[in-house]
N, C-alpha and C positions, 0 to 999 in steps of 0.2 A: 504494500500500500504506500501511499504518499506520505509526506511529512505530517505528523500528528502533533498537535499542540493542545495542552489543557486549556479549556475555555472556562473561566470561573462562572459559577451559577448566577452571579449578579449580572454578568454580561449576557448570558442566555435569557435572563428575565427581561433585560432591556430590549433584546431582539424581539421578544414577543410583544412587549409594550409598544414597540415602534412598527409593528406589523402592518399598519395602515400605509406605510411608505413602501417604495419600491425596494426590492432586495438589494440592488446595487447601492442605493443611497444608505441603507442600514449598514451594509458592509463598510462603506467608506467612512461613515460617522463613527463606527465602533472599531475600526481598524482590524477587521477580520475578513475572511474570504466570503464571496457570495455563496459558495457551497456550504460554508458553515451556517450562514443565515438560513439557507434552504433546509438543511438537515435539522436545525433547532426548531424551525417552524413546523416541519413535518412531524417531528417527535412530539411537540406540544399538541398538535392537532390529533394525533393518534392516541396519546396516552394522558393528555391533560397535565403533563409534567415536562420540565426541561432537562431532567436528569434521568438517565437510564438506570434502572435497578435490575440486578441479576435475578433470574428465576430462583425459586426456593432451592436451597442446597439439599441434595439428596445424599444417599449413601455413596461411598466410593465404589467405583466400578470394579467388578470382579474380574473382568478381562482387560488385558492390555493389548496394544496393537499387534504384538507378536502372537498372542493367543488367537486373535481373530484371523491373522494371516495363515496360521497353521491349521486351524479348525478346532472347534471346541465341542465336546460331547457333553451336553448339559445333564444327561441322565446319570452318568457315572462321575462327573466332575473331573475327568481326566482328558488330556489332549487326545483327539482322534486324528490319526495320521491321514485320514481321507483316503 
């Protein structure tokens, strides 16, 4: 991916507050990219929040990528050579 930079929550909230303006004008005023403005506004429209929150944490995975590549027999909990 491209360069990533942390955008403070206060700036994201300003983006939403300025959403009546053109995205280019918002980006210029807040010194961020137009893509950042677009992404923040899209997130706010979809979730009602300007901060992404991770899904609920679950249990650790029982399989690792090597197990998946080799094959896993879930009945006996041993590797199945396929």
